[in-house]
C-alpha positions in Angstrom: 12.2 151.7 -61.5 12.9 151.2 -64.9 12.7 147.8 -66.0 14.2 146.3 -69.4 13.0 142.7 -69.8 15.1 140.9 -72.3 14.0 137.5 -73.9 17.3 135.4 -75.1 17.9 134.7 -78.7 16.7 131.2 -79.6 19.6 128.9 -82.0 18.4 127.3 -85.4 16.3 124.7 -84.2 13.1 122.1 -85.2 10.7 124.2 -84.0 12.1 128.1 -84.6 11.1 127.7 -88.3 13.6 130.2 -89.2 13.8 129.1 -92.8 10.1 129.4 -93.0 10.0 132.7 -91.8 11.8 134.4 -94.8 8.5 133.6 -96.6 6.6 135.9 -94.3 7.1 139.8 -92.8 7.2 137.9 -89.4 10.6 137.7 -87.4 9.8 135.1 -85.0 7.1 132.7 -84.4 5.7 133.3 -80.4 6.2 136.4 -78.2 7.9 135.7 -74.7 4.7 135.1 -72.8 6.6 134.2 -69.5 8.2 137.8 -69.8 5.2 139.4 -70.8 3.3 137.7 -67.3 5.9 139.1 -65.0 5.9 142.2 -66.6 2.3 142.3 -66.0 3.0 141.8 -62.0 5.4 144.5 -61.5 4.1 148.1 -60.0 2.0 149.8 -63.1 4.2 152.8 -62.4 7.8 151.5 -63.3 8.4 152.2 -66.7 8.8 148.7 -69.0 10.5 148.2 -71.9 11.1 144.6 -73.8 13.8 143.5 -76.5 13.3 139.9 -77.7 16.7 139.1 -79.3 14.7 136.9 -81.7 12.9 140.0 -83.1 15.7 143.1 -82.5 18.9 143.3 -81.0 19.8 144.6 -77.5 21.6 147.7 -77.9 23.6 150.1 -75.7 20.8 152.7 -75.5 18.2 150.1 -74.2 21.1 149.1 -71.4 21.5 152.8 -70.4 17.8 153.5 -69.9 17.4 150.5 -67.4 17.8 150.2 -63.8 17.1 146.5 -63.6 17.2 143.7 -66.3 14.6 140.9 -65.7 15.5 137.9 -68.1 13.9 134.5 -68.8 15.2 131.5 -70.2 14.5 127.8 -71.2 17.6 125.8 -71.3 17.8 126.2 -75.1 18.5 129.9 -75.0 20.8 129.4 -72.4 24.0 130.5 -74.2 22.5 133.8 -75.0 21.1 134.2 -71.7 24.6 133.9 -70.4 25.5 136.6 -72.8 23.4 139.4 -72.1 23.7 138.7 -68.3 27.6 139.2 -68.4 27.1 142.1 -70.9 24.5 143.7 -68.0 26.9 143.0 -65.3 29.6 144.9 -66.9 27.6 147.7 -67.3 27.1 147.7 -63.6 23.3 146.3 -64.2 21.2 144.2 -61.6 20.2 140.7 -63.4 16.8 139.3 -62.3 16.7 135.6 -64.2 14.0 133.0 -64.0 12.6 130.6 -66.1 12.7 126.7 -66.6 16.7 127.1 -67.2 17.4 128.6 -63.9 15.3 125.6 -62.1 17.9 123.6 -61.8 21.2 125.5 -61.9 20.7 127.8 -59.0 24.5 127.0 -57.5 26.4 127.6 -61.0 25.2 131.1 -62.2 27.6 134.0 -61.3 25.9 136.5 -63.4 22.9 136.7 -61.8 22.3 138.9 -59.0 18.7 137.7 -58.3 17.9 134.4 -59.1 13.8 133.3 -59.0 13.3 129.6 -59.1 9.8 128.5 -59.5 6.5 130.4 -60.5 6.8 134.1 -59.9 3.3 135.1 -58.8 3.9 134.8 -55.0 7.6 135.6 -55.3 7.4 138.9 -57.0 5.5 140.7 -54.6 8.4 140.4 -52.2 11.2 141.0 -54.9 9.9 144.4 -55.5 9.6 145.4 -52.1 13.4 144.3 -51.6 14.6 146.2 -55.0 12.9 149.1 -53.6 14.5 149.0 -50.7 17.9 148.1 -51.9 18.3 144.7 -50.2 16.9 142.2 -52.6 18.0 138.5 -51.9 20.3 136.5 -54.3 17.8 133.7 -54.8 14.0 133.9 -54.2 12.4 130.2 -54.3 8.8 129.5 -54.8 7.5 127.7 -52.0 4.4 126.0 -53.6 2.8 126.4 -56.8 0.3 129.0 -56.8 -3.1 129.8 -57.9 -3.6 131.0 -61.1 -6.0 133.3 -60.5 -3.0 135.2 -58.9 -1.6 135.5 -62.5 -2.4 138.8 -64.6 -2.9 138.9 -68.0 0.6 139.6 -70.3 1.4 142.9 -71.1 0.9 142.9 -74.9 1.9 146.4 -75.0 5.3 145.8 -74.6 5.7 144.0 -78.1 4.5 144.6 -81.6 2.5 141.7 -82.5 3.1 142.1 -86.3 6.7 140.6 -85.3 5.5 137.3 -84.8 3.7 134.6 -86.8 1.8 133.2 -83.7 1.0 134.4 -80.4 0.2 132.6 -77.0 -1.9 132.3 -73.6 -1.7 129.7 -71.2 -5.0 128.2 -69.3 -3.6 125.7 -67.3 0.0 124.6 -65.9 0.5 121.1 -64.6 0.1 117.6 -66.1 -1.6 114.7 -64.5 0.8 112.2 -65.9 4.3 111.1 -65.0 6.5 110.2 -67.6 9.8 109.1 -66.7 11.8 111.5 -69.1 9.6 114.5 -68.4 10.4 117.9 -66.0 6.7 119.1 -66.2 5.7 117.1 -63.0 8.8 118.4 -61.3 8.5 122.1 -62.4 4.9 122.7 -62.5 3.0 120.1 -60.8 1.0 116.7 -61.2 -2.6 118.4 -60.6 -3.3 120.7 -63.5 -3.9 124.5 -62.0 -6.0 126.4 -64.2 -7.6 129.9 -64.9 -11.6 130.6 -65.1 -13.2 130.7 -68.8 -13.9 134.1 -68.0 -10.4 135.0 -67.8 -9.2 133.6 -70.6 -12.1 135.3 -72.5 -11.1 138.3 -71.1 -7.3 137.5 -72.5 -8.8 136.7 -76.0 -11.0 140.3 -75.8 -7.5 142.0 -75.1 -6.0 140.6 -78.2 -8.6 141.1 -80.5 -8.7 144.8 -79.2 -4.7 145.0 -80.1 -5.7 144.0 -83.4 -4.3 140.3 -83.3 -6.2 138.2 -86.0 -4.5 134.3 -86.7 -3.1 131.9 -84.8 -2.7 131.5 -81.1 -1.5 128.8 -79.2 -2.4 127.4 -75.6 0.8 126.7 -74.3 -0.4 124.2 -71.7 1.8 121.4 -70.6 -1.1 119.3 -71.3 -4.2 121.3 -72.3 -6.9 118.2 -71.3 -4.9 117.6 -68.1 -8.4 118.2 -66.5 -11.3 117.2 -69.2 -14.0 118.6 -67.5 -12.5 121.9 -66.9 -11.3 122.3 -70.1 -14.5 121.5 -71.7 -16.5 124.5 -69.7 -13.5 126.5 -71.3 -14.3 125.1 -75.0 -17.7 125.7 -74.7 -17.2 129.5 -74.0 -14.3 129.9 -76.4 -16.5 128.8 -79.1 -19.3 130.9 -78.2 -17.1 133.9 -78.3 -15.6 132.8 -81.8 -18.7 132.8 -83.2 -20.1 135.8 -81.8 -16.7 137.6 -83.3 -16.3 135.8 -86.6 -13.8 133.4 -85.8 -11.3 135.7 -85.7 -8.5 133.5 -84.2 -7.4 129.5 -84.6 -6.1 127.9 -81.9 -3.2 125.0 -81.4 -2.1 123.6 -78.0 -0.1 120.3 -76.7 -2.5 117.1 -75.6 -2.4 113.5 -74.8 -3.3 111.0 -77.3 -6.3 110.0 -75.0 -8.0 113.1 -76.6 -9.0 110.7 -79.6 -11.4 108.9 -76.8 -13.3 111.7 -76.1 -15.8 112.6 -78.9 -17.4 115.7 -76.8 -14.2 116.9 -76.1 -13.1 116.5 -79.9 -16.3 118.3 -81.4 -16.0 121.4 -78.4 -12.2 121.9 -79.9 -13.9 121.7 -83.5 -16.5 124.4 -82.7 -13.4 126.9 -81.3 -11.5 126.1 -83.9 -8.2 124.3 -82.8 -6.3 123.3 -86.0 -3.3 121.6 -84.8 -2.1 119.6 -81.9 1.1 118.4 -80.4 1.3 114.9 -79.1 3.6 112.8 -77.1 3.4 109.6 -79.1 6.8 109.1 -78.6 7.4 105.3 -79.7 5.3 102.5 -81.2 6.6 99.7 -78.6 4.7 98.5 -75.8 7.7 97.7 -73.8 9.0 100.9 -74.2 5.8 102.5 -73.0 6.2 100.4 -69.9 9.4 101.6 -69.3 9.2 105.3 -69.8 5.9 105.2 -67.5 4.0 107.0 -70.7 0.8 104.1 -69.5 -1.7 106.9 -71.6 -0.5 105.7 -74.7 -0.9 101.6 -74.0 -3.4 99.4 -75.4 -4.3 102.1 -78.2 -4.4 101.4 -81.9 -1.8 104.6 -82.4 -2.9 104.8 -86.3 -6.4 104.9 -85.1 -6.0 107.3 -82.7 -4.3 109.9 -85.1 -6.8 109.1 -87.4 -9.9 110.5 -85.6 -7.8 113.7 -84.5 -7.3 114.3 -88.3 -10.8 113.7 -89.0 -11.9 116.0 -86.4 -10.2 118.8 -88.1 -7.1 118.3 -86.1 -3.4 118.0 -87.9 -1.4 116.1 -85.4 2.0 117.4 -84.8 3.8 114.1 -83.4 6.6 113.9 -80.7 9.0 110.7 -81.2 11.9 109.7 -79.1 14.8 106.8 -79.7 17.2 105.5 -76.9 15.2 103.8 -74.5 16.8 100.7 -73.1 13.8 98.4 -74.3 14.0 99.8 -77.9 13.8 96.8 -79.9 16.2 96.2 -82.8 13.2 97.3 -85.4 12.7 100.5 -83.4 14.2 102.7 -86.0 12.3 101.5 -89.1 9.0 100.9 -86.8 9.1 104.8 -86.3 9.6 105.7 -89.8 7.2 102.7 -90.7 4.3 104.8 -88.1 4.8 108.2 -89.2 4.1 107.8 -92.7 1.6 105.5 -92.4 -0.2 108.1 -90.0 0.5 111.4 -92.3 2.3 113.5 -89.4 4.2 115.9 -91.8 6.0 117.6 -88.6 7.4 114.9 -87.0 9.9 115.9 -84.4 12.5 112.4 -83.9 14.6 113.4 -80.7 17.1 111.2 -78.9 16.3 110.5 -75.6 17.7 113.4 -73.1 17.4 113.2 -69.3 16.7 116.2 -67.8 18.1 116.8 -64.4 16.2 115.6 -61.4 13.6 113.5 -63.2 13.0 110.0 -62.6 14.8 108.9 -65.5 17.8 111.4 -64.5 18.2 109.9 -61.0 17.6 106.0 -62.5 20.8 106.8 -64.9 22.6 108.8 -62.0 22.2 105.7 -59.9 23.3 103.5 -62.9 26.5 105.3 -63.2 25.2 106.4 -67.0 24.9 110.3 -66.8 27.4 112.2 -68.9 26.2 115.6 -67.7 23.3 118.2 -68.5 21.9 118.1 -71.8 21.9 120.8 -74.3 18.0 121.5 -74.0 17.6 120.7 -78.2 16.1 117.5 -78.2 15.9 117.2 -82.0 19.1 117.0 -84.3 21.2 117.5 -81.2 23.5 114.8 -80.3 24.3 116.9 -77.0 20.8 116.3 -76.0 22.1 112.6 -75.6 23.6 112.7 -72.0 23.5 109.1 -70.9 25.4 106.0 -72.3 22.4 104.3 -74.2 22.4 100.2 -74.3 22.2 100.6 -78.0 25.8 102.1 -77.8 26.0 105.6 -78.5 27.3 105.6 -82.2 24.8 102.9 -83.2 22.1 105.1 -81.5 23.2 108.5 -83.5 24.3 106.3 -87.1 20.5 104.9 -87.0 18.9 108.3 -85.9 21.2 110.1 -88.4 19.5 107.8 -91.2 15.8 108.4 -89.7 16.2 112.2 -90.3 17.8 111.8 -93.7 14.7 110.1 -94.8 12.0 112.0 -92.6 13.0 115.4 -94.0 14.2 114.8 -97.6 11.8 116.4 -99.9 9.7 113.1 -101.4 9.0 111.7 -98.0 7.9 114.8 -96.6 5.6 115.8 -99.1 4.2 112.2 -99.2 3.3 112.3 -95.5 1.4 116.0 -96.2 -0.7 114.1 -99.0 -1.3 111.3 -96.8 -2.8 113.6 -93.9 -4.8 115.7 -96.8 -6.4 112.2 -97.3 -7.5 112.0 -94.0 -8.2 115.5 -92.9 -11.5 116.7 -92.5 -11.2 120.5 -91.2 -13.2 122.7 -89.2 -15.8 124.6 -91.5 -16.5 127.6 -88.6 -15.1 130.6 -90.9 -15.9 130.9 -95.0 -13.3 131.2 -97.6 -10.7 133.7 -96.6 -9.5 135.6 -99.7 -5.4 136.1 -99.1 -4.3 139.5 -98.4 -2.0 141.2 -100.3 1.1 140.6 -98.0 -0.3 136.8 -97.9 -0.3 136.8 -101.9 3.4 138.1 -101.7 5.0 135.5 -99.5 3.5 132.7 -101.6 4.7 134.2 -104.7 8.3 134.4 -103.1 7.8 130.7 -101.8 7.2 129.6 -105.1 10.0 131.3 -106.6 12.5 129.8 -103.8 11.3 126.5 -103.8 10.0 125.8 -107.3 13.1 127.8 -109.5 15.8 128.0 -107.1 15.9 125.0 -104.7 17.3 122.1 -105.4 14.1 120.3 -104.3 11.9 122.0 -107.2 11.0 119.0 -109.1 9.6 117.5 -105.7 8.0 120.4 -105.4 5.6 121.5 -108.3 5.4 117.3 -108.1 3.6 117.8 -104.6 1.8 120.6 -105.9 0.5 118.8 -108.9 -1.0 116.2 -106.8 -2.2 118.5 -104.6 -4.2 120.3 -107.5 -5.5 117.0 -109.0 -6.7 115.4 -105.4 -6.5 117.8 -102.7 -7.3 121.6 -104.3 -9.2 123.1 -101.4 -6.0 122.3 -99.5 -3.9 124.5 -101.9 -3.2 127.3 -99.3 -2.5 124.5 -96.6 0.3 122.7 -99.1 2.0 126.0 -99.6 2.4 126.3 -96.0 3.4 122.8 -95.0 6.0 123.2 -98.1 7.4 126.3 -96.1 7.4 124.3 -93.1 8.8 121.3 -95.2 11.7 123.8 -96.2 12.7 124.8 -93.1 12.7 121.2 -92.0 15.2 120.2 -94.6 17.6 123.1 -94.1 17.7 122.1 -90.5 18.3 118.3 -91.3 20.8 119.1 -93.7 22.7 121.0 -90.9 22.3 118.4 -88.6 23.6 116.1 -91.0 26.7 117.6 -92.4 28.0 117.5 -88.6 27.0 114.0 -87.8 27.5 112.2 -91.3 28.7 114.2 -94.0 28.0 111.5 -96.7 24.6 111.7 -96.3 24.6 115.5 -96.3 
């Protein structure tokens, strides 16, 4: 059965980095790991193709080739997913759909023939058999959370890794914490499930043999959800990296309690982790109580961030405004913290209530829900799917001012310089001479940001300060400038929609 996998298009968002990608040869950030994993679960004899709409268009030839289309999506991809699904249905192609977006919407989709709800590892064998027999059911629902030893290595042969700036693998699913606004526990469970270190090493070997060199993201909900197991993994990855002359560097998502474990930090440094996304959320202890983010309570948040930076980790921070307990000073408090901590990539979001989370149920009981969220929490007022205590207009007005200040040229570059002051990078690999393509990218970036862009004075001032005080981070400064350009473009789009005066 000829199977076409289609990854829907992502809109331009905070993390899409679309306007930074223009300085590289890559077309997108990450390949669709979920679809590549599902592809590996299907019979080897089935011919397979994958189309990532973030890389190439879905053509009529693609559809004419296929017998069945497998579609995976997050909520933020829902508009593109529906467009693909309806197009397939018009051609008489059967559509199998799954992924986080479809977890909550089983009763609202008329363009999907076979819906997979939950994790696919234990569902796919029945679905495959039913497709062969011509009797596939409308809905397949996972009855439990599967053992990750059942999850195969992704089928990397379906994509050209050169189309991406990064790639990704997965060690665990699930998170031991239960924040009120988060649907991770609902979808993936509270008890982390994991692959063995041997399995992860095999996946790294496969990527190495494929020719990949560069950044890999562990897409785990909370990479350190089971600290003892992750320490075993990191010891193995560190040894593998050393034996292969450090071909990769890593990023992942963690909870802030990483800063409390020196052994774990040392192992991450040895394995060459360079970035971590941390859900800091708020500077208010009262709000942490409200949203059940107890793991962040009682901490010196600045000190925790500094600890991570001194151990070679750039902190990508997640922050939220719109909680019932937010003090009147929350907007200025958040800004001051982000600037003092030196967090260049600070994603500040409006609070959003995903379906069936504890927050959703509470707001529903209080009669404050306004519908489903958009799936894009940063710089999208449609994410605010409830009536906030502060009032919608006041919340959005203050949020808009935060975004304007965060991603204007000078404040952004100042945060990068603050980060450089405290950053102590890993020294596992020697100095890498930039490739010809990298040099072309740097020259293009310098031309665009230093000559054509309206923020050119801020750009050259930033590079001058880097050369004077942080010359060893010159390459990192160019990368930060590329990301800052993207954040500036995305923020200006948001401001044009919400407050044209600021734009």
